MMTF fields as JSON, N, C-alpha, C and O atoms, coordinates in Angstrom:
{
  "mmtfVersion": "1.0.0",
  "mmtfProducer": "UNKNOWN",
  "numBonds": 347,
  "numAtoms": 348,
  "numGroups": 87,
  "numChains": 1,
  "numModels": 1,
  "chainsPerModel": [1],
  "groupsPerChain": [87],
  "chainIdList": ["A"],
  "bondAtomList": [4, 2, 8, 6, 12, 10, 16, 14, 20, 18, 24, 22, 28, 26, 32, 30, 36, 34, 40, 38, 44, 42, 48, 46, 52, 50, 56, 54, 60, 58, 64, 62, 68, 66, 72, 70, 76, 74, 80, 78, 84, 82, 88, 86, 92, 90, 96, 94, 100, 98, 104, 102, 108, 106, 112, 110, 116, 114, 120, 118, 124, 122, 128, 126, 132, 130, 136, 134, 140, 138, 144, 142, 148, 146, 152, 150, 156, 154, 160, 158, 164, 162, 168, 166, 172, 170, 176, 174, 180, 178, 184, 182, 188, 186, 192, 190, 196, 194, 200, 198, 204, 202, 208, 206, 212, 210, 216, 214, 220, 218, 224, 222, 228, 226, 232, 230, 236, 234, 240, 238, 244, 242, 248, 246, 252, 250, 256, 254, 260, 258, 264, 262, 268, 266, 272, 270, 276, 274, 280, 278, 284, 282, 288, 286, 292, 290, 296, 294, 300, 298, 304, 302, 308, 306, 312, 310, 316, 314, 320, 318, 324, 322, 328, 326, 332, 330, 336, 334, 340, 338, 344, 342],
  "bondOrderList": [1, 1, 1, 1, 1, 1, 1, 1, 1, 1, 1, 1, 1, 1, 1, 1, 1, 1, 1, 1, 1, 1, 1, 1, 1, 1, 1, 1, 1, 1, 1, 1, 1, 1, 1, 1, 1, 1, 1, 1, 1, 1, 1, 1, 1, 1, 1, 1, 1, 1, 1, 1, 1, 1, 1, 1, 1, 1, 1, 1, 1, 1, 1, 1, 1, 1, 1, 1, 1, 1, 1, 1, 1, 1, 1, 1, 1, 1, 1, 1, 1, 1, 1, 1, 1, 1],
  "groupList": [{"groupName": "MET", "atomNameList": ["N", "CA", "C", "O"], "elementList": ["N", "C", "C", "O"], "formalChargeList": [0, 0, 0, 0], "bondAtomList": [1, 0, 2, 1, 3, 2], "bondOrderList": [1, 1, 2], "singleLetterCode": "M", "chemCompType": "L-PEPTIDE LINKING"}, {"groupName": "ILE", "atomNameList": ["N", "CA", "C", "O"], "elementList": ["N", "C", "C", "O"], "formalChargeList": [0, 0, 0, 0], "bondAtomList": [1, 0, 2, 1, 3, 2], "bondOrderList": [1, 1, 2], "singleLetterCode": "I", "chemCompType": "L-PEPTIDE LINKING"}, {"groupName": "PRO", "atomNameList": ["N", "CA", "C", "O"], "elementList": ["N", "C", "C", "O"], "formalChargeList": [0, 0, 0, 0], "bondAtomList": [1, 0, 2, 1, 3, 2], "bondOrderList": [1, 1, 2], "singleLetterCode": "P", "chemCompType": "L-PEPTIDE LINKING"}, {"groupName": "PHE", "atomNameList": ["N", "CA", "C", "O"], "elementList": ["N", "C", "C", "O"], "formalChargeList": [0, 0, 0, 0], "bondAtomList": [1, 0, 2, 1, 3, 2], "bondOrderList": [1, 1, 2], "singleLetterCode": "F", "chemCompType": "L-PEPTIDE LINKING"}, {"groupName": "GLU", "atomNameList": ["N", "CA", "C", "O"], "elementList": ["N", "C", "C", "O"], "formalChargeList": [0, 0, 0, 0], "bondAtomList": [1, 0, 2, 1, 3, 2], "bondOrderList": [1, 1, 2], "singleLetterCode": "E", "chemCompType": "L-PEPTIDE LINKING"}, {"groupName": "LEU", "atomNameList": ["N", "CA", "C", "O"], "elementList": ["N", "C", "C", "O"], "formalChargeList": [0, 0, 0, 0], "bondAtomList": [1, 0, 2, 1, 3, 2], "bondOrderList": [1, 1, 2], "singleLetterCode": "L", "chemCompType": "L-PEPTIDE LINKING"}, {"groupName": "GLN", "atomNameList": ["N", "CA", "C", "O"], "elementList": ["N", "C", "C", "O"], "formalChargeList": [0, 0, 0, 0], "bondAtomList": [1, 0, 2, 1, 3, 2], "bondOrderList": [1, 1, 2], "singleLetterCode": "Q", "chemCompType": "L-PEPTIDE LINKING"}, {"groupName": "SER", "atomNameList": ["N", "CA", "C", "O"], "elementList": ["N", "C", "C", "O"], "formalChargeList": [0, 0, 0, 0], "bondAtomList": [1, 0, 2, 1, 3, 2], "bondOrderList": [1, 1, 2], "singleLetterCode": "S", "chemCompType": "L-PEPTIDE LINKING"}, {"groupName": "LYS", "atomNameList": ["N", "CA", "C", "O"], "elementList": ["N", "C", "C", "O"], "formalChargeList": [0, 0, 0, 0], "bondAtomList": [1, 0, 2, 1, 3, 2], "bondOrderList": [1, 1, 2], "singleLetterCode": "K", "chemCompType": "L-PEPTIDE LINKING"}, {"groupName": "ARG", "atomNameList": ["N", "CA", "C", "O"], "elementList": ["N", "C", "C", "O"], "formalChargeList": [0, 0, 0, 0], "bondAtomList": [1, 0, 2, 1, 3, 2], "bondOrderList": [1, 1, 2], "singleLetterCode": "R", "chemCompType": "L-PEPTIDE LINKING"}, {"groupName": "ASN", "atomNameList": ["N", "CA", "C", "O"], "elementList": ["N", "C", "C", "O"], "formalChargeList": [0, 0, 0, 0], "bondAtomList": [1, 0, 2, 1, 3, 2], "bondOrderList": [1, 1, 2], "singleLetterCode": "N", "chemCompType": "L-PEPTIDE LINKING"}, {"groupName": "ASP", "atomNameList": ["N", "CA", "C", "O"], "elementList": ["N", "C", "C", "O"], "formalChargeList": [0, 0, 0, 0], "bondAtomList": [1, 0, 2, 1, 3, 2], "bondOrderList": [1, 1, 2], "singleLetterCode": "D", "chemCompType": "L-PEPTIDE LINKING"}, {"groupName": "THR", "atomNameList": ["N", "CA", "C", "O"], "elementList": ["N", "C", "C", "O"], "formalChargeList": [0, 0, 0, 0], "bondAtomList": [1, 0, 2, 1, 3, 2], "bondOrderList": [1, 1, 2], "singleLetterCode": "T", "chemCompType": "L-PEPTIDE LINKING"}, {"groupName": "VAL", "atomNameList": ["N", "CA", "C", "O"], "elementList": ["N", "C", "C", "O"], "formalChargeList": [0, 0, 0, 0], "bondAtomList": [1, 0, 2, 1, 3, 2], "bondOrderList": [1, 1, 2], "singleLetterCode": "V", "chemCompType": "L-PEPTIDE LINKING"}, {"groupName": "TYR", "atomNameList": ["N", "CA", "C", "O"], "elementList": ["N", "C", "C", "O"], "formalChargeList": [0, 0, 0, 0], "bondAtomList": [1, 0, 2, 1, 3, 2], "bondOrderList": [1, 1, 2], "singleLetterCode": "Y", "chemCompType": "L-PEPTIDE LINKING"}, {"groupName": "ALA", "atomNameList": ["N", "CA", "C", "O"], "elementList": ["N", "C", "C", "O"], "formalChargeList": [0, 0, 0, 0], "bondAtomList": [1, 0, 2, 1, 3, 2], "bondOrderList": [1, 1, 2], "singleLetterCode": "A", "chemCompType": "L-PEPTIDE LINKING"}, {"groupName": "GLY", "atomNameList": ["N", "CA", "C", "O"], "elementList": ["N", "C", "C", "O"], "formalChargeList": [0, 0, 0, 0], "bondAtomList": [1, 0, 2, 1, 3, 2], "bondOrderList": [1, 1, 2], "singleLetterCode": "G", "chemCompType": "PEPTIDE LINKING"}, {"groupName": "CYS", "atomNameList": ["N", "CA", "C", "O"], "elementList": ["N", "C", "C", "O"], "formalChargeList": [0, 0, 0, 0], "bondAtomList": [1, 0, 2, 1, 3, 2], "bondOrderList": [1, 1, 2], "singleLetterCode": "C", "chemCompType": "L-PEPTIDE LINKING"}],
  "groupTypeList": [0, 1, 2, 3, 4, 5, 5, 6, 7, 2, 1, 3, 8, 9, 10, 3, 8, 10, 3, 11, 8, 8, 12, 6, 8, 9, 1, 11, 12, 1, 1, 5, 4, 4, 13, 5, 12, 10, 2, 14, 10, 3, 12, 5, 0, 8, 14, 4, 14, 15, 16, 5, 9, 4, 13, 9, 5, 16, 9, 10, 5, 9, 1, 5, 3, 15, 1, 17, 11, 4, 17, 9, 4, 5, 9, 1, 9, 5, 9, 9, 17, 1, 11, 17, 7, 4, 1],
  "groupIdList": [1, 2, 3, 4, 5, 6, 7, 8, 9, 10, 11, 12, 13, 14, 15, 16, 17, 18, 19, 20, 21, 22, 23, 24, 25, 26, 27, 28, 29, 30, 31, 32, 33, 34, 35, 36, 37, 38, 39, 40, 41, 42, 43, 44, 45, 46, 47, 48, 49, 50, 51, 52, 53, 54, 55, 56, 57, 58, 59, 60, 61, 62, 63, 64, 65, 66, 67, 68, 69, 70, 71, 72, 73, 74, 75, 76, 77, 78, 79, 80, 81, 82, 83, 84, 85, 86, 87],
  "secStructList": [7, 7, 1, 1, 7, 7, 7, 7, 7, 2, 2, 2, 2, 2, 2, 2, 2, 6, 1, 7, 2, 2, 2, 2, 2, 2, 2, 2, 2, 2, 0, 0, 0, 0, 0, 6, 6, 7, 4, 4, 4, 1, 7, 5, 7, 7, 4, 4, 4, 6, 6, 3, 3, 3, 3, 3, 7, 1, 1, 1, 7, 3, 3, 3, 3, 3, 7, 2, 2, 2, 2, 2, 2, 2, 6, 7, 7, 7, 7, 7, 7, 6, 6, 4, 4, 4, 7],
  "xCoordList": [97.398, 97.55, 98.316, 99.291, 97.993, 98.864, 99.531, 98.968, 100.779, 101.957, 102.002, 102.672, 101.274, 101.408, 100.092, 99.177, 99.817, 98.66, 98.467, 99.471, 97.435, 97.132, 96.443, 95.421, 97.297, 96.637, 96.74, 97.817, 95.748, 95.582, 95.404, 94.622, 96.187, 96.171, 95.036, 94.642, 94.435, 93.28, 93.215, 92.212, 94.462, 94.856, 94.528, 93.675, 95.164, 94.871, 93.311, 92.81, 92.715, 91.144, 90.426, 89.721, 90.679, 90.145, 90.359, 89.462, 91.612, 92.138, 91.433, 90.816, 91.491, 91.008, 89.497, 89.125, 88.646, 87.358, 87.179, 86.272, 88.16, 88.077, 88.411, 88.312, 88.82, 89.04, 87.815, 86.912, 87.806, 86.751, 86.827, 87.925, 85.681, 85.581, 86.693, 87.218, 87.123, 87.929, 89.411, 90.232, 89.744, 91.001, 90.888, 91.805, 89.92, 89.905, 90.031, 90.795, 89.354, 89.606, 91.096, 91.675, 91.681, 93.233, 93.89, 94.606, 93.748, 94.638, 94.333, 95.346, 93.235, 92.965, 93.534, 93.973, 93.486, 94.084, 95.713, 96.358, 96.272, 97.602, 98.055, 98.932, 97.473, 97.66, 97.497, 98.49, 96.422, 96.06, 96.925, 97.396, 97.257, 97.964, 99.374, 100.052, 99.913, 101.306, 101.999, 102.918, 101.458, 102.219, 102.098, 103.107, 100.764, 100.872, 101.326, 101.434, 101.584, 102.233, 103.822, 104.481, 104.316, 105.803, 106.228, 106.734, 105.992, 106.321, 107.777, 108.064, 108.683, 110.052, 110.434, 111.521, 109.621, 109.65, 109.779, 110.242, 109.309, 109.192, 110.189, 110.642, 110.627, 111.435, 111.379, 110.367, 112.763, 112.861, 113.245, 114.315, 112.474, 112.727, 113.835, 114.275, 114.35, 115.411, 115.066, 114.029, 116.025, 115.834, 114.526, 114.273, 113.75, 112.481, 111.379, 110.594, 111.502, 110.519, 111.302, 110.819, 112.584, 113.334, 112.415, 111.731, 112.467, 111.736, 110.5, 109.842, 110.033, 108.816, 109.313, 110.429, 108.37, 108.512, 107.422, 106.485, 107.634, 106.781, 106.353, 107.07, 104.907, 104.418, 104.03, 103.381, 104.409, 104.041, 102.69, 102.586, 101.851, 100.463, 100.479, 99.548, 101.441, 101.214, 102.116, 102.843, 102.108, 102.731, 102.328, 103.243, 101.16, 100.487, 100.109, 99.553, 100.285, 99.777, 100.759, 101.146, 101.116, 101.763, 101.499, 101.058, 101.665, 101.311, 102.556, 103.147, 102.851, 103.839, 103.357, 102.312, 104.301, 103.939, 105.178, 106.309, 104.836, 105.948, 105.936, 104.879, 106.966, 107.092, 107.653, 108.815, 106.783, 107.207, 108.69, 109.686, 108.598, 110.051, 111.101, 112.196, 110.853, 112.145, 112.395, 113.536, 111.378, 111.727, 112.596, 113.547, 112.243, 113.006, 114.434, 115.42, 114.471, 115.799, 116.83, 118.032, 116.184, 116.926, 117.201, 118.011, 116.539, 116.845, 116.024, 116.528, 114.952, 114.22, 113.489, 112.805, 113.451, 112.592, 111.154, 110.802, 110.331, 108.873, 108.399, 108.703, 107.595, 107.128, 105.752, 105.025, 105.286, 103.791, 102.954, 101.884, 103.223, 102.343, 101.083, 101.1, 100.224, 98.896, 99.102, 98.556, 99.834, 99.951, 101.557, 101.848, 102.447, 103.905, 104.092, 104.716, 103.655, 104.064, 103.607, 104.097, 102.646, 101.952, 102.792, 102.769, 103.555, 104.185, 105.474, 106.125],
  "yCoordList": [-233.878, -232.592, -231.785, -232.306, -230.553, -229.622, -228.774, -228.075, -228.84, -228.281, -226.638, -225.94, -226.099, -224.691, -224.207, -224.988, -222.618, -222.137, -221.545, -221.106, -221.48, -220.9, -219.341, -219.117, -218.358, -217.001, -216.369, -216.202, -216.122, -215.638, -214.121, -213.546, -213.532, -212.049, -211.645, -212.395, -210.412, -209.893, -210.126, -210.395, -209.964, -209.926, -211.286, -211.462, -212.56, -213.806, -214.231, -214.971, -213.622, -213.917, -213.601, -214.377, -212.349, -211.59, -212.469, -212.909, -212.586, -213.516, -214.708, -215.04, -215.426, -216.875, -217.021, -218.02, -215.918, -215.866, -215.984, -216.598, -215.319, -215.264, -216.548, -216.561, -217.674, -218.763, -219.703, -219.653, -220.605, -221.431, -222.484, -222.72, -223.261, -224.185, -225.092, -225.315, -225.671, -226.716, -226.14, -226.953, -225.047, -224.403, -224.222, -224.65, -223.679, -223.377, -224.608, -224.643, -225.667, -227.114, -227.519, -228.113, -227.243, -227.628, -226.829, -227.426, -225.631, -224.757, -225.07, -225.058, -225.355, -225.675, -227.156, -227.336, -228.191, -229.363, -229.133, -229.708, -228.423, -228.22, -227.669, -228.242, -226.61, -225.986, -226.864, -227.179, -227.398, -228.431, -229.533, -229.85, -230.239, -231.445, -231.449, -232.329, -230.346, -230.115, -229.064, -229.282, -227.666, -226.739, -226.628, -226.335, -226.856, -226.838, -228.047, -227.954, -229.183, -230.214, -230.224, -230.808, -229.556, -229.52, -228.32, -228.583, -227.063, -226.067, -225.838, -225.111, -226.451, -226.255, -227.112, -226.999, -227.87, -228.579, -227.716, -228.031, -226.526, -225.659, -224.66, -224.229, -224.197, -223.301, -222.006, -221.313, -221.706, -220.297, -219.292, -219.442, -218.157, -217.201, -216.344, -216.351, -215.57, -214.678, -213.257, -213.063, -212.269, -210.869, -210.275, -210.274, -209.767, -209.078, -209.932, -209.403, -211.281, -212.039, -212.88, -213.837, -212.363, -212.951, -213.158, -212.242, -214.276, -214.738, -215.385, -215.798, -215.544, -216.191, -217.422, -217.487, -218.461, -219.855, -219.755, -218.961, -220.727, -220.769, -222.138, -223.102, -222.218, -223.586, -223.156, -222.142, -223.867, -223.786, -224.814, -226.0, -224.123, -224.854, -224.694, -224.077, -225.192, -225.087, -223.834, -223.281, -223.362, -222.549, -221.219, -220.411, -220.823, -219.515, -219.416, -218.355, -220.27, -219.825, -220.459, -221.628, -219.49, -219.936, -219.35, -218.202, -219.871, -219.048, -219.047, -220.059, -217.886, -217.36, -217.269, -216.722, -217.903, -217.884, -217.639, -217.779, -217.219, -216.89, -217.971, -218.475, -218.21, -219.125, -217.984, -217.608, -217.392, -216.319, -216.787, -216.066, -217.86, -218.119, -218.018, -217.532, -218.444, -218.447, -216.978, -216.609, -216.166, -214.774, -214.114, -213.38, -214.395, -213.853, -214.431, -213.733, -215.603, -216.448, -215.826, -215.621, -215.619, -215.137, -213.51, -212.932, -212.873, -211.393, -210.789, -209.72, -211.053, -210.379, -209.386, -209.782, -208.161, -207.076, -207.539, -208.355, -206.809, -207.46, -207.112, -206.124, -208.214, -208.184, -207.737, -207.862, -207.136, -206.733, -207.893, -207.794, -208.924, -210.026, -209.647, -208.675, -210.355, -210.101, -209.737, -208.787, -210.537, -210.347, -210.349, -210.564, -210.077, -210.125, -209.274, -209.762, -208.096, -207.176, -207.663, -207.195, -208.625, -209.125, -210.334, -210.58, -211.073, -212.247, -211.911, -212.786],
  "zCoordList": [-88.772, -88.325, -89.263, -89.804, -89.534, -90.336, -89.454, -88.61, -89.658, -88.865, -89.08, -88.319, -90.124, -90.453, -90.53, -90.793, -90.267, -90.401, -91.761, -92.322, -92.301, -93.506, -93.241, -92.593, -93.928, -93.801, -95.33, -95.903, -95.765, -97.202, -97.175, -96.418, -98.056, -98.156, -98.99, -99.883, -98.744, -99.357, -100.966, -101.628, -101.389, -103.072, -103.349, -104.218, -102.639, -102.824, -102.923, -103.769, -101.92, -101.809, -103.025, -103.67, -103.283, -104.438, -105.832, -106.55, -105.994, -107.217, -107.288, -108.3, -106.192, -106.107, -106.63, -107.247, -106.324, -106.69, -108.37, -108.931, -108.957, -110.336, -111.103, -112.33, -110.388, -111.023, -111.127, -110.293, -112.224, -112.093, -111.15, -110.646, -110.78, -109.774, -109.689, -108.599, -110.824, -111.059, -110.771, -110.345, -110.933, -110.747, -109.086, -108.385, -108.589, -107.129, -106.409, -105.444, -106.765, -106.063, -106.266, -105.356, -107.331, -107.588, -106.543, -105.739, -106.457, -105.649, -104.269, -103.57, -103.634, -102.537, -102.088, -100.952, -103.069, -102.815, -102.787, -101.91, -103.596, -103.434, -102.057, -101.409, -101.652, -100.276, -99.377, -98.722, -99.139, -98.024, -98.016, -96.923, -99.094, -99.05, -99.113, -98.583, -99.844, -99.914, -99.219, -98.43, -99.579, -98.922, -97.564, -96.923, -96.845, -95.58, -94.701, -93.478, -95.403, -94.712, -94.697, -93.836, -95.684, -95.845, -96.881, -97.973, -96.466, -97.314, -97.7, -98.65, -96.972, -97.4, -98.561, -99.128, -98.861, -100.518, -101.634, -102.73, -101.265, -102.788, -102.826, -101.766, -104.019, -104.38, -103.513, -103.411, -102.797, -102.367, -103.264, -103.855, -103.502, -104.384, -104.045, -102.895, -104.983, -104.736, -105.345, -105.98, -105.1, -105.648, -104.948, -103.744, -106.008, -105.562, -104.601, -103.813, -104.842, -104.035, -102.913, -102.307, -102.744, -101.578, -100.242, -99.786, -99.749, -98.557, -98.785, -97.83, -100.207, -100.493, -101.199, -101.716, -101.196, -101.832, -102.915, -102.836, -104.061, -105.04, -105.192, -104.925, -105.723, -106.201, -107.677, -107.933, -108.417, -109.697, -110.115, -109.801, -110.788, -111.051, -112.597, -113.115, -113.345, -114.682, -115.232, -114.407, -116.563, -116.978, -116.653, -116.492, -116.523, -116.402, -114.888, -114.604, -113.883, -112.6, -111.521, -111.556, -110.529, -109.457, -108.164, -108.215, -106.975, -105.785, -104.896, -104.519, -104.632, -103.748, -102.222, -101.869, -101.355, -99.948, -99.224, -99.689, -97.914, -96.948, -95.666, -95.285, -95.169, -93.831, -92.936, -93.093, -91.932, -91.214, -90.421, -90.365, -89.962, -89.051, -90.188, -89.903, -91.471, -92.21, -92.622, -92.901, -92.661, -93.233, -92.059, -92.329, -90.815, -89.746, -89.691, -89.454, -89.899, -89.783, -90.909, -90.741, -91.904, -93.114, -92.896, -93.622, -91.943, -91.811, -92.832, -93.176, -93.457, -94.52, -93.88, -92.937, -94.151, -93.709, -93.996, -94.848, -93.055, -93.09, -94.701, -95.371, -95.055, -96.47, -96.425, -97.41, -95.159, -95.164, -95.161, -95.761, -94.627, -94.599, -93.632, -92.876, -93.735, -93.125, -91.379, -90.818, -90.849, -89.508, -88.902, -87.725, -89.92, -89.638, -88.463, -87.521, -88.372, -87.163, -85.834, -84.806, -85.808, -84.703, -84.044, -82.838, -85.023, -84.396, -83.747, -83.177]
}
């Protein structure tokens, strides 16, 4: 069972389509097997990306994601996440 829910932003969905199938599969695998099972293992960002965590997929590719409960706990203002105002 995956303890977290995946919500993808429209920008992520649009950019994801631009990757080749091999890269898409790699991203899906990282998200499903690592990010959703234990997102706290990844680097917590600072400054303009405060409240986001980062997954590096090589030198030129990274995924930024938020854990809603963590944003609220750190008292970071709404990042305009997909459903942040509804939670």
